[in-house]
C-alpha positions, 0 to 999 in steps of 0.5 A, spaced: 366 560 524 361 554 526 356 558 529 356 563 523 355 557 518 349 555 523 346 560 523 346 561 516 343 555 515 337 556 520 336 563 517 338 567 524 340 574 523 346 574 526 346 582 529 339 582 529 336 576 532 343 573 536 348 577 539 355 575 538 361 576 543 368 572 542 374 571 545 378 569 539 383 573 537 382 571 529 374 573 529 376 579 525 374 576 519 368 574 521 362 578 518 358 581 522 364 583 525 363 579 533 365 584 539 370 582 542 373 581 549 381 582 548 384 579 555 386 573 556 381 567 558 386 567 565 384 575 566 377 574 565 377 568 570 381 572 574 376 578 575 370 574 574 372 570 582 375 577 584 367 579 584 365 572 586 368 573 592 367 580 593 360 579 593 361 572 598 364 577 603 357 582 603 361 587 599 357 592 594 361 591 588 360 598 584 366 596 579 364 589 575 369 588 571 376 591 567 375 587 561 377 590 554 372 590 549 372 592 542 365 593 540 363 589 534 356 590 529 353 584 533 350 588 539 347 593 539 352 599 543 348 604 547 349 609 551 
C-alpha cells in the first residue's frame, strides 16, 4: 500500500512505468491488481536455493521455478 501511495504522490504509473509483484495475501484490493506469487516465503527460498545449488554444480537448469503466479494488471503478459 505504501508503494502505491508513493507512486500516486509522485505521478508514477503503476502497470505502465512500474511493474509490481506481491507476495502478500491481502494485495487483492490494490488497483491496478499486482501480479502475485502465491507460494510461502519458505517455498520461494527453497526453490531459489535448489536453483543456485544446481548452477554451482555446473548443471543446466531447465526449469527455473515452480512458483504459482497469479497474473495481475501491473506486469504485461507475454506469450
